[in-house]
C-alpha positions as CSV (number, residue, x, y, z in Angstrom):
1,M,-24.1,10.3,50.0
2,T,-27.0,11.7,51.9
3,A,-30.0,9.8,53.0
4,I,-33.2,11.8,53.4
5,P,-35.7,9.7,55.4
6,S,-38.8,11.8,54.6
7,R,-38.1,11.5,50.9
8,Q,-37.3,7.8,51.2
9,R,-40.7,7.2,53.0
10,R,-42.4,8.9,50.0
11,R,-40.6,6.6,47.6
12,L,-41.8,3.6,49.4
13,L,-45.4,4.7,48.7
14,A,-44.7,5.9,45.1
15,A,-46.1,4.1,42.1
16,A,-43.5,2.2,40.2
17,L,-42.4,3.5,36.9
18,C,-44.1,1.6,34.0
19,G,-43.6,1.2,30.3
20,I,-39.8,1.9,30.4
21,G,-38.3,0.3,27.3
22,A,-35.8,2.8,26.0
23,A,-32.3,1.6,25.4
24,C,-29.4,3.0,27.4
25,L,-27.9,5.9,25.5
26,L,-24.2,6.5,25.1
27,P,-23.0,9.8,26.5
28,V,-22.4,12.7,24.2
29,G,-19.1,14.5,24.0
30,V,-16.7,12.7,26.3
31,V,-15.9,9.1,27.1
32,F,-18.1,7.7,29.8
33,G,-16.9,7.8,33.3
34,A,-14.9,9.7,35.9
35,K,-12.0,7.2,36.1
36,S,-10.2,8.4,39.1
37,L,-12.8,9.2,41.8
38,L,-10.9,7.5,44.6
39,G,-7.5,8.6,43.5
40,A,-8.4,12.3,43.1
41,S,-6.5,13.4,46.1
42,G,-3.2,11.5,45.6
43,G,-4.1,8.8,48.2
44,Q,-4.6,11.4,50.9
45,N,-8.4,11.3,50.8
46,V,-8.9,9.0,53.8
47,D,-11.0,9.3,57.0
48,S,-9.7,8.7,60.6
49,S,-10.2,4.9,60.2
50,G,-8.0,4.8,57.1
51,A,-11.0,4.2,54.7
52,L,-10.9,6.1,51.4
53,K,-13.4,8.9,51.2
54,I,-15.5,9.5,48.1
55,P,-14.6,13.0,46.9
56,A,-17.2,15.7,46.8
57,T,-19.2,15.8,43.6
58,P,-21.8,18.6,44.2
59,A,-24.8,18.9,41.9
60,A,-26.9,21.8,40.8
61,L,-30.3,22.1,39.1
62,L,-31.2,24.7,36.5
63,A,-34.8,25.4,35.4
64,T,-35.3,27.8,32.5
65,I,-38.5,29.9,32.7
66,N,-40.3,31.7,29.9
67,D,-42.4,34.9,30.1
68,V,-45.6,33.0,31.2
69,N,-43.7,31.2,34.0
70,D,-43.6,27.8,32.3
71,V,-40.5,25.6,32.8
72,T,-39.0,25.1,29.4
73,S,-36.0,22.9,30.3
74,L,-34.5,21.1,33.2
75,T,-30.7,20.5,33.5
76,A,-28.5,19.1,36.2
77,F,-24.8,20.1,36.5
78,V,-22.3,18.1,38.4
79,L,-18.8,19.4,39.3
80,N,-15.8,17.2,38.7
81,T,-13.7,16.3,41.7
82,T,-11.1,18.8,40.6
83,G,-13.6,21.7,41.1
84,V,-13.8,22.6,37.4
85,G,-15.5,20.9,34.5
86,G,-17.9,18.0,35.0
87,T,-21.2,16.7,33.6
88,I,-24.3,18.2,32.1
89,I,-27.4,16.0,32.4
90,S,-30.6,17.0,30.5
91,L,-33.9,15.6,31.7
92,P,-37.5,16.2,30.6
93,V,-39.6,18.9,32.2
94,G,-42.4,16.4,31.8
95,T,-40.7,13.7,33.9
96,R,-43.3,12.0,36.1
97,A,-42.8,13.1,39.7
98,D,-43.0,10.6,42.6
99,I,-46.6,10.3,43.8
100,I,-48.1,9.2,47.0
101,A,-51.0,6.8,47.4
102,N,-53.9,7.9,45.1
103,Q,-52.3,11.2,44.0
104,D,-52.7,11.8,40.3
105,P,-49.6,11.6,38.1
106,H,-48.0,15.0,37.4
107,R,-45.0,16.5,35.7
108,L,-42.1,18.1,37.4
109,G,-42.8,21.3,35.5
110,D,-46.4,21.3,36.7
111,T,-45.0,21.3,40.3
112,Y,-43.2,24.6,39.6
113,A,-46.4,26.2,38.2
114,Q,-48.5,25.1,41.2
115,A,-46.1,25.3,44.1
116,G,-42.8,27.1,43.1
117,M,-39.2,26.2,42.8
118,E,-38.7,24.6,46.2
119,A,-41.4,22.1,45.6
120,M,-40.1,21.3,42.1
121,L,-36.6,20.9,43.6
122,L,-37.9,18.3,46.0
123,D,-39.8,16.5,43.3
124,T,-36.8,16.4,41.0
125,E,-34.6,15.1,43.8
126,G,-37.1,12.4,44.4
127,A,-37.2,11.5,40.7
128,L,-33.4,11.2,40.5
129,D,-32.6,10.1,44.1
130,V,-30.0,12.9,44.3
131,T,-29.5,15.9,46.5
132,F,-28.8,19.2,44.8
133,S,-26.6,21.7,46.5
134,V,-27.8,24.7,44.4
135,A,-31.0,25.2,42.4
136,A,-32.6,28.1,40.6
137,A,-35.3,29.0,38.1
138,V,-33.7,31.4,35.6
139,S,-35.2,33.7,32.9
140,A,-33.7,34.5,29.5
141,N,-31.9,37.7,30.6
142,D,-30.2,36.1,33.6
143,L,-29.3,33.0,31.5
144,T,-27.6,35.2,28.9
145,G,-25.5,36.7,31.6
146,V,-24.2,33.3,32.5
147,F,-23.6,32.3,28.9
148,S,-21.8,35.6,28.2
149,V,-18.5,33.8,29.2
150,L,-18.9,31.4,26.3
151,P,-17.7,31.7,22.7
152,P,-20.2,31.2,19.9
153,I,-21.3,27.5,19.9
154,N,-22.2,25.3,16.9
155,V,-25.6,23.5,16.9
156,N,-27.5,21.4,14.4
157,F,-31.3,21.6,14.8
158,E,-33.4,18.7,13.3
159,L,-36.5,20.9,13.4
160,P,-37.1,24.7,13.3
161,V,-37.2,26.4,16.7
162,V,-40.6,28.0,17.2
163,T,-41.9,29.8,20.3
164,S,-45.3,31.1,21.3
165,S,-45.9,34.6,22.7
166,F,-49.3,35.7,24.1
167,V,-50.9,38.8,22.8
168,M,-54.2,40.5,23.6
169,P,-56.9,40.5,20.9
170,D,-58.8,43.6,19.8
171,P,-59.8,45.4,23.1
172,A,-63.3,45.9,21.7
173,S,-63.8,42.1,21.4
174,T,-65.6,40.3,24.1
175,T,-66.9,36.8,24.8
176,T,-70.4,36.2,26.0
177,V,-71.0,33.1,28.1
178,K,-74.6,32.0,29.0
179,L,-74.9,30.5,32.4
180,K,-78.4,29.1,33.1
181,A,-80.7,32.1,33.0
182,T,-77.9,34.8,33.0
183,E,-75.3,35.9,30.5
184,T,-71.8,37.0,31.5
185,T,-69.5,39.0,29.3
186,L,-65.8,38.1,29.7
187,P,-62.9,40.5,28.9
188,P,-60.6,39.6,26.0
189,Q,-58.2,36.8,26.8
190,P,-54.5,36.5,25.6
191,V,-54.1,34.3,22.6
192,P,-50.9,32.4,21.6
193,V,-49.1,33.5,18.5
194,D,-46.2,31.4,17.1
195,N,-42.9,33.1,16.3
196,D,-40.1,31.5,14.3
197,V,-36.8,31.6,16.3
198,F,-34.3,29.6,14.2
199,P,-34.6,27.4,11.1
200,A,-33.6,23.7,11.0
201,G,-29.9,23.0,10.2
202,E,-26.4,24.0,11.3
203,M,-25.6,27.4,12.7
204,A,-23.5,29.2,15.3
205,L,-25.3,30.8,18.3
206,T,-24.3,33.7,20.5
207,P,-25.0,33.7,24.2
208,D,-28.4,35.5,23.9
209,Q,-29.4,33.1,21.1
210,I,-28.4,30.1,23.3
211,S,-30.8,31.4,25.9
212,S,-33.6,32.0,23.4
213,V,-33.4,28.3,22.3
214,L,-33.6,27.0,25.9
215,I,-36.5,29.3,26.7
216,S,-38.5,28.7,23.5
217,K,-41.7,26.6,23.8
218,R,-44.6,26.5,21.3
219,V,-48.0,26.0,22.7
220,G,-49.1,22.4,22.1
221,E,-45.6,21.2,21.2
222,L,-44.6,17.8,22.7
223,E,-41.4,17.9,24.7
224,L,-40.3,14.9,22.8
225,D,-39.9,17.2,19.8
226,R,-37.6,19.6,21.8
227,F,-35.2,16.9,23.2
228,T,-32.8,17.0,20.3
229,R,-32.4,20.8,20.2
230,V,-31.8,21.0,23.9
231,K,-29.2,18.2,23.5
232,S,-27.6,20.1,20.6
233,V,-27.2,23.2,22.8
234,W,-25.4,21.4,25.6
235,T,-23.2,19.4,23.3
236,G,-22.4,22.6,21.4
237,I,-21.3,24.2,24.7
238,A,-19.2,21.2,25.7
239,A,-17.4,21.3,22.3
240,A,-16.9,25.0,22.5
241,V,-15.2,25.0,25.9
242,G,-13.0,22.0,24.9
243,E,-10.6,21.3,27.8
244,G,-12.2,24.3,29.6
245,L,-12.3,28.0,29.6
246,T,-9.5,29.8,31.4
247,P,-10.3,31.2,34.8
248,E,-10.3,34.7,33.3
249,Q,-12.8,33.6,30.6
250,A,-15.0,31.7,33.1
251,Q,-14.8,34.6,35.6
252,I,-13.7,32.3,38.4
253,T,-10.6,32.5,40.7
254,E,-7.7,30.1,40.2
255,T,-7.8,29.4,43.9
256,S,-11.2,27.7,43.8
257,V,-10.9,24.7,46.0
258,A,-11.9,21.2,44.7
259,G,-15.1,20.2,46.5
260,E,-16.0,23.8,47.3
261,I,-19.7,24.4,46.5
262,P,-20.4,27.5,44.4
263,S,-23.1,29.7,46.1
264,D,-25.3,30.3,43.1
265,I,-26.3,28.7,39.8
266,G,-24.3,31.1,37.7
267,S,-21.1,30.5,39.6
268,F,-21.8,26.7,39.5
269,M,-22.2,26.7,35.7
270,R,-19.1,28.8,35.1
271,R,-17.1,26.4,37.2
272,V,-18.4,23.5,35.0
273,F,-17.5,25.6,31.9
274,A,-13.9,25.9,33.2
275,G,-13.1,22.3,32.5
276,P,-13.9,19.4,30.1
277,I,-17.6,18.5,30.0
278,Q,-19.4,15.3,29.2
279,V,-23.1,15.5,28.3
280,W,-26.0,13.1,28.9
281,Q,-29.6,13.3,27.9
282,L,-31.6,10.9,29.9
283,S,-33.7,8.3,28.1
284,A,-37.4,9.1,28.4
285,Q,-40.5,7.0,27.6
286,P,-43.8,8.8,26.9
287,L,-46.6,7.5,29.1
288,S,-50.1,6.8,28.1
289,G,-53.2,4.8,29.2
290,A,-53.5,3.9,32.9
291,D,-50.0,5.4,33.5
292,N,-51.2,8.8,32.3
293,P,-55.0,9.1,32.7
294,A,-55.1,12.8,32.2
295,G,-53.2,12.6,28.9
296,L,-50.4,14.9,30.0
297,D,-47.1,15.3,28.1
298,L,-45.6,12.9,30.6
299,Y,-42.4,10.8,30.6
300,A,-40.9,8.0,32.6
301,L,-37.2,7.8,33.2
302,D,-35.1,4.6,33.1
303,K,-34.2,4.5,36.8
304,F,-31.3,2.2,36.2
305,E,-29.8,4.6,33.6
306,V,-30.3,7.5,36.1
307,L,-28.5,5.6,38.9
308,M,-25.7,4.4,36.5
309,I,-25.0,8.0,35.5
310,L,-25.2,9.6,38.9
311,A,-23.3,6.9,40.8
312,N,-20.5,7.5,38.2
313,V,-20.4,11.3,38.2
314,A,-22.1,12.4,41.4
315,P,-21.7,9.7,44.0
316,S,-21.4,12.1,46.9
317,S,-24.8,13.6,46.0
318,L,-26.7,10.4,45.8
319,S,-29.6,9.8,48.3
320,L,-29.5,6.1,49.3
321,P,-31.9,4.2,51.7
322,T,-30.7,4.3,55.3
323,G,-29.1,1.1,56.5
324,S,-28.9,-0.5,53.0
325,L,-25.9,-2.6,51.9
326,T,-24.0,-0.4,49.4
327,V,-21.7,-1.5,46.7
328,Q,-19.2,0.0,44.3
329,I,-19.0,-1.3,40.7
330,D,-15.7,-1.3,38.8
331,S,-15.7,-2.2,35.1
332,S,-13.1,-2.1,32.4
333,F,-15.6,-2.8,29.7
334,N,-16.3,0.9,29.3
335,D,-19.7,-0.1,27.9
336,P,-22.7,1.7,29.5
337,N,-25.0,-1.1,28.4
338,I,-23.1,-3.7,30.4
339,T,-23.0,-1.3,33.4
340,H,-26.7,-0.7,33.1
341,D,-27.3,-4.5,33.2
342,V,-25.2,-4.8,36.4
343,V,-27.0,-2.0,38.1
344,E,-30.4,-3.5,37.3
345,R,-29.3,-6.9,38.6
346,L,-27.9,-5.6,41.8
347,N,-31.0,-3.5,42.4
348,Y,-33.1,-6.7,41.9
349,I,-31.5,-8.4,44.9
350,G,-31.8,-5.2,47.1
351,L,-28.3,-3.8,47.0
352,S,-27.7,-0.1,46.6
353,V,-25.2,1.0,44.1
354,A,-23.3,4.0,45.6
355,L,-20.3,4.4,43.2
356,I,-19.4,3.3,39.7
357,R,-16.0,3.6,38.1
358,E,-15.3,2.8,34.4
359,L,-11.6,1.9,34.4
360,E,-8.9,1.4,31.8
361,G,-6.9,-1.8,31.6
362,E,-7.5,-5.4,30.8
363,V,-10.8,-7.0,31.9
364,K,-10.3,-9.7,34.5
365,Q,-11.7,-13.2,33.7
366,Q,-13.6,-13.8,37.0
367,T,-16.0,-11.3,38.6
368,Q,-14.7,-10.4,42.1
369,V,-16.4,-9.2,45.2
370,R,-14.0,-7.5,47.5
371,Y,-15.9,-6.9,50.7
372,S,-15.3,-4.8,53.8
373,D,-18.7,-5.7,55.4
374,Q,-19.0,-9.4,56.1
375,A,-22.8,-9.0,55.7
376,I,-22.3,-9.1,51.9
377,V,-21.1,-12.7,52.2
378,D,-23.5,-13.7,55.0
379,V,-26.6,-12.2,53.4
380,G,-25.8,-11.6,49.8
381,K,-23.6,-14.4,48.5
382,A,-26.4,-16.5,47.0
383,G,-28.2,-13.5,45.6
384,L,-25.1,-12.1,44.0
385,E,-24.3,-15.4,42.3
386,S,-27.8,-15.7,41.1
387,V,-27.6,-12.4,39.1
388,L,-23.8,-12.1,38.4
389,G,-22.7,-15.7,37.9
390,N,-19.5,-17.2,39.2
391,I,-17.8,-14.9,41.8
392,K,-14.6,-14.9,43.7
393,F,-15.0,-13.4,47.2
394,M,-12.1,-11.8,49.0
395,K,-11.6,-9.4,51.9
396,K,-10.9,-5.8,50.7
397,K,-7.5,-4.4,51.8
398,Q,-8.6,-0.8,52.0
399,P,-12.2,0.0,52.6
400,V,-14.1,2.9,51.0
401,Q,-16.2,5.0,53.4
402,G,-19.9,4.0,53.2
403,I,-19.2,1.1,50.8
404,S,-19.9,-2.5,51.9
405,A,-18.2,-4.2,48.9
406,Q,-16.4,-3.5,45.6
407,I,-17.6,-5.5,42.7
408,V,-15.1,-5.9,39.8
409,I,-17.0,-7.1,36.7
410,G,-15.1,-9.9,34.8
411,K,-15.5,-11.7,31.5
412,D,-17.4,-14.5,33.2
413,F,-20.3,-12.1,33.7
414,M,-20.7,-11.7,30.0
415,D,-20.8,-15.5,29.6
416,F,-23.3,-15.7,32.4
417,I,-25.8,-13.1,31.1
418,T,-25.6,-14.6,27.6
419,A,-26.7,-18.0,29.1
420,N,-29.1,-16.4,31.6
421,P,-30.5,-13.2,30.1
422,E,-33.5,-13.1,32.4
423,L,-33.4,-12.3,36.1
424,P,-34.0,-15.3,38.3
425,S,-37.7,-15.9,39.2
426,T,-36.7,-17.4,42.6
427,T,-35.3,-14.1,43.8
428,V,-37.8,-11.7,45.2
429,A,-37.3,-8.2,43.7
430,P,-37.3,-5.4,46.2
431,S,-40.3,-3.1,46.2
432,E,-39.9,0.5,45.2
């Protein structure tokens, strides 16, 4: 977990996300959760104090770029603790970036157009509260090179895939503009022409066709209409690789060390393709009115869903507030909606969720808080009981590095939220 003070200061000034009402979506492709994060090294993953260490889960950001330098898709890749396979997370290019003071709302993709990849990387990290180890903006040709290791993938498009190309009109044509007492003749300007790429329906795609889908963007098309086809591509890739490409197919070495960070986006993606993949597409709420005064194609993420996913698959890449009390959530419900509710409630009382595990086995009756930091009891006991219900507190036998307490969700929590569905008004919610 990496705290970045400058970015945290920005977030303290950022406008809170508004109008988020989308339900938490189930993951696509593989069962939710990395179930063995703390057992990934056979019990040997401890620091000098004997505390368990959270294994490395590096993350990478891929931006696909079309011929006119527009960002057409944004995707995060997270490596599994084994060093192969992992998670693919699709997010809107139109995600609203963090803003400072009176700054106008803007899209992540607009940041790229105005200030380049490094600026968009910072904005995306701010939107997700994560640190990316690798990031790149990639054109169709380079993307096809990465996808060349894949077999054909199956997709199902709800709508036809259409893209716009820009062509010059008749060179003899001109535009005359009258400015006060003078007239100015402008040269011909490029005009968009729509081109059909693929029809709606089921089909198999080759690597170059996969790239063409991710690059395609029609002028005036809402990103909301592209969400399903982007998801179809990534779920098709996850299904095609199955348990993972062989090292020879993925063009990686068998000696790749778990936790080793690939040096470029292509190597990173091929490592993900070399193991089983789970796919998420983040929930996104279109913004309007005062939240979007310029009428942009702008979306708000569900910040609790974002944290739920990243604390589960990329805990070592999370950016958490410096000095905060951090907790680990363990749940045997294997229900993202329950986990989402727990994350929201803990955030409400000012606790930072640093790690989430979805475990197998029987659900315990009583919710337990196993603490290694006494401050959880001294400062947080009343707050925890106000949002989680009846809790049994106990000292944790083996601490986890950077974690103040482990919270094991029991059946009593379900009874509590059924009787108390609203957050307590007497608790002061932390400001963003």
